[in-house]
N, C-alpha and C positions, 0 to 999 in steps of 0.2 A: 372453567366454562368458556366455550368459544364465543367470540364476537361475530355475529351474523349480520351481513350487510347485503341488501338487495338493490339491484339497479335495473331499470328498464331501458332497453336499447331504443333510442329515438331515431338514430340514423344508421343504416346498415353499412357493411363493407369494411369495418374496422376490425383488426385482429383482436382477439380476446385479451392478450397480454398488454397491448397498447391501450385498449379501452380501460382496463383496470388501473394501469399506471396513471392515466389521465385523471381518473376519478378517486384515486387513493394516494394523494401526495405524501402521506405519512409512511408509505411503504416503498422500499427501493425496488427497482425493476427485477433485481435478482431474487429478492424475497417473494415478489409476486409470481415469478416463474416457478419458484420452488413450491409455493402454495398450490399452483395449478398442477404441477407434476405429482404432488402428494395427494391429489384428489380433493382439495378443499374448495374448488371452484366448480360450480355447476351451471350449465346453460339449459334452461327449461327443464331443470331437474336431473340432467344427465351430466356426468363428468366432462369437463371441457378440456381442450388442448390449447396450448399457447397460440398456435397458428390458426385456430378456428376463426373463420370470417363470420362476424355477427350479422344478423338480419333484424331489421326494424321490428319492434314488438316483442322480441325475445326477452326473457328474464334471466339475469345473471346473478347468481348468489355466491357471495364470498364469505367463507368462514375462516376467521383468523384464530387459530388455537393460542392458548396462553404460551408464553415462552417456555421452552424446556428448562427445567431447573438447572441453573448454572452449577456445574459440579466444581466450581472454583472455590477455593478457600482463600479468604483475604490474606494478603501478605503485607504486613505493616512495615514498609521500608520507605525511607525518604525518596520523593520524586523531585526532579528538577523541572518545575512547572514554569513554562515561559509565559503562558496566558491561560486564563480560565474564566468562563462565565457560565450562565445556566444552560448553555447549549453545547459547549465543547471544552476540551482541554488540549492544549498544545504542550507536549513534553519533550525535553531534551534527553533522549534515551542514552544511557551509558553503554559502552561496548561490554559484551559479556552477558547481557540480559536478553533472553528470548522474549519475543512479543507475546506469544500465546502458548498454552500448555501443549506438550507433545510427550510421547512415551519416554519415560526416564526423567522428565522434568514437568511435573504436574502442578507444582506449587510456587516456584520461585520465578515467575514471569511478570512481564509488564501488566498483563491482564489481571493477575492476582493483586498486584500493587495498586492498580487503578480501582479495583473493587474495594480495597481497604480504604482508599482515599474518598471514594464516592459510592457508597453502598447502593444508592438508588439506581445505579447504572446497570444492575444485574438484569439480564434478559434482553437488553436493548439489541435489536436486530434479530431476535429469536435464535441466537446462536450461543455456543459455549465460549464465545470471545466477546463479551459484552462491550459494545461501543467501538470495537476495533474495525476500521474501514480500510486500512492498508497496513503494510508491515515493513520492517527493516530486518536485515539479517542479524543474527545474534551478535556478531563481532563488528557490525557497523553501528556507529554512534550517530546521534543527531535527532532531528525534528520528526515527530510523529503526532498526528492529530487523532483524538478519540471523541466520539459523539456521546453526549449525555442524555439524549432522548431520541425517540423514534424518528421524528421529523428531521432532526439534524443528521441522523444516521442515513436516512434515505437520500437527503440532499447531498451529503458529502460522498456517499457511495456512487451516486450518479455522476458527480463531477469527476471522480477518478476514472470511471468507465468512459466518459466522453472526452477524456484528456483535457479537462478544464483546470486541472491543478498544476501549478508550476513547481517543479522540484529541482533544486540545484545541489549537487554534491561536490565536495572537494576530494580529489583522489591523487595520490602520488603514484606515478607509474614508472616502470623501468624504461630507460632509454629516452629518446627525444622524438616525439611524434611529428610527422610531416605529412600534410600541411599542419600549421599551427592551430587551425580550426577546421572542423569537418563533421559530417554526419557519418555514423556507422549504421548502415541499413542492412541487417542480416537476420533471418528468422532463427528463433531460439526454441529448442525443445529438449526433452530428456536425452542424455547421452546414450547412444545405442548399446554401450557395453557396461555402463556404470550408472545405475539409476539414482545415485546420490548426487550426480553432477548434471549440469546443463551443458548444452553445446550448440554450435551453429549447425542446423540440420535443414535440409531442403524442404521438408514437410513440417517444419516448426511454425510457431506463431510469429506473425510480423512483429519486428522489434526495431526501433530507431533510437539511437543515442547521439546527441551532439556533444562534442568536446571542444574545449578552448584552452590553449596553453596560458597559464597564469604566471609561472616562474620556472626557470630552467636551472638545473644543478648538474654537476659533473657527470653523474650516471643516471639521473632520474629527472622527472618533470612533474610539477604540480599542475593539474588541470581541473577546470570546472567541467562537470559532466551533467548534462540535462537529458534525462530519459524522457522520450515522448510517449513511450509505452511503459507498461509495468510488469515485465516478465521476471520470473524468478532469476536472481543473480545477474540481471541484465547488464549492468555496467561492468561487472567483473568479467563476464563472458565476452562482451563486445571488445573491451580494451585488450584482453588477452588474444582475441582473434586477429588483431592487427599487430601483434608482437609487442604490446606494451602492457604487460601484466601489472595489476595493482600490487605495489610493494607490500610484502608481508602476507600475501594471499596464498595460503598453503594448498588450496584446492585447485586453483587455476595458474599458480605461479610457484613461488618458492618462499621459504621463511626468510625474514630479514633480521640480521643481528641487531639487537637493541630495540626490537619492536615485537610485541607479543600478539599482534593481530594485524589484519589488513588495514592499510591506510585509506580508509573510506569513511566520509562523514557527511551526513545530510545537513547541509549548511543553510539553505534557505527553503522556505515553503510559503506559497501564496495560493489563496483560494477564495471563493465567494462565501462570505459568512451566511450560513443557512437561515438566519433570522433577519438580518439587516439588508442582505443583498450586496453589501459593500465588499470590495476586495481587501482582504487582510493579508499582511506580509509579516513573516517572522524570520529571525536569524539566530543561529547558534554558532558561536565561535568555535574554533578548533579546541578540543579538549587537551588537557595538559600532556598526555602521552604523545599525541601527534605533534603538538607544537614543539615539544622538547626534541623529538626526533628530527623535525624539520630544521630547527635551529642549529643542529650539528652538521648539516649538509653544507658543502662548499658550492656557492653559486657558479654557474658556467660562464666563463669569460666576463666575470664581473657583474652578471645580471643579478637582480634581486628577486 
């Protein structure tokens, strides 16, 4: 049964989506937009549009349908949990694990594992990805946060959209970037000839990544990468675009002997806790495969 909420517009001029976001803090802006687009919002009894400018005295009705049954099957596998409370879980995701189901892999994903760990999370966000508010590529390891209730989901989703989340990755790249610290500001979109890849395209979405050299080796460099936007494959595409492909990245670079995946790890994560409002910070050290590979490299000119 749908939850039905009615609001009376007291002051006109506000957009419908902004009006509902202000009065429905438990719903993310993207969820509100989808409810409007799907016809679950009416203004004076007629379907509304997100851009509708409201007039004082109008009645806005919002119907929130029950979450679509998550077609996920719990996958009981150990998770490396960095932090957990009643609002969220921070997980150190291993390389090789997909975040959410996709054709060919519907059962062995992080979402399935989270559902086994916290069954009450099913349906959070009204999606088939319960609690998931961001993602990491399958072969990227490191920190990911999962919401455990609707309010946390809305709060975290809005932080990611407003770029209020600090994400720091460690990447080993080919060659020696110069300058040692800089922004890569280039729009990213689907590759014009290969839909499985992303590329720098003039009509792509704005994307900015800041990198900083951490350590130099004979043929490669360890960098910190801070994506200021959240485009698909952003760090990998940006670094490759300036001639410094992530080591082991077979999509945008080349395989690396002794490394079975790209050298990219979500090292640090910081955001505002959705319940306390305090900034929380988490760190996940390099996993064994990346640390072992790094330890075999020869420092450049004695650098560590």
